[in-house]
C-alpha positions, 0 to 999 in steps of 0.5 A, spaced: 150 172 451 154 173 457 157 179 460 163 181 460 167 177 466 173 174 470 172 167 472 176 164 478 177 156 477 180 152 483 182 144 484 183 145 492 187 140 495 192 138 500 199 135 497 198 140 491 191 145 489 191 147 482 186 154 478 185 155 474 184 165 471 179 165 464 177 173 463 169 172 458 168 177 454 163 177 448 163 170 449 170 169 448 175 165 453 181 168 455 186 164 458 189 170 464 193 165 469 193 158 471 199 155 476 199 151 482 200 152 490 205 145 492 204 145 500 206 138 500 213 141 504 208 144 509 209 140 516 201 140 518 194 139 514 192 146 518 199 150 515 197 147 508 190 150 510 191 157 512 196 157 505 190 156 501 187 160 504 191 165 504 194 163 496 186 164 495 185 170 498 191 174 495 188 169 487 182 174 488 185 180 490 190 181 485 186 179 480 178 180 482 174 174 480 166 175 479 165 168 480 169 161 484 168 155 482 171 150 486 172 142 484 167 138 489 171 132 493 170 126 490 168 119 494 175 115 494 177 108 498 180 113 504 175 117 508 180 120 511 182 124 505 177 127 503 176 129 509 181 133 507 180 135 500 174 137 503 176 142 507 182 144 503 175 146 498 171 150 505 176 154 506 178 155 498 170 157 499 170 162 505 176 165 502 171 168 496 165 169 501 168 173 505 170 177 499 162 176 497 163 172 490 159 167 489 161 159 490 159 154 485 161 146 485 162 141 480 162 134 480 170 131 477 165 127 472 161 133 471 168 137 469 172 132 466 165 132 461 164 139 461 172 140 457 173 133 453 165 129 452 167 124 458 166 123 465 171 118 464 178 122 461 185 123 464 188 128 467 192 129 461 186 128 455 183 134 459 189 139 459 190 135 453 182 139 451 183 145 454 190 146 450 187 145 444 180 149 445 184 156 449 191 155 445 195 154 450 203 154 448 206 149 453 203 144 459 204 147 466 209 142 470 203 140 474 196 138 471 192 140 478 195 147 474 189 144 468 185 141 472 184 149 476 183 151 469 178 146 468 174 148 472 173 155 470 172 153 463 167 149 466 163 153 469 162 158 464 161 152 459 154 151 464 153 159 464 145 160 463 144 152 465 139 150 470 144 148 475 139 141 476 138 140 469 138 132 468 141 129 463 139 123 459 142 117 457 138 116 451 130 117 450 128 111 452 131 113 460 127 121 459 121 116 459 122 113 464 123 118 468 117 124 465 112 118 464 107 125 464 110 128 459 109 123 454 102 121 450 101 112 451 
């Protein structure tokens, strides 16, 4: 049984950073807040990173999360974009660690799989499922906010599962990876 805790989920971005905060009490999930921070009007990448750090610390000070979960950067076509996303994630991570809060990270496919059952789900599908799960009346202007919320919900769904737990697509895949665990 999960104890009473608050989870801050962050979808780091250098144009828009999404966040979601949930409260877990008696194994029930309740939305506390979600939103997005627009960064595209800031002139330099360093000013964006400074704003990410400040806003992450503000969210931590305001909502006092027990844990922070982040979306890991993904390899896209542009290595420069991945580098910038990695910096944004690192800054959010540093803000949480400076307050001695544990941090977890999840791959985008893992988050989508956890929320919708499909690792290739669209932002709209993730948002729609979160609307159902948390009984939200409406969705925010920026789906980056629901992406941040999805990270928090994914973290809650993953609690109690070992980080290295591997999933298999079927019995044949399991047998292939674990020959010593089956009898011939």
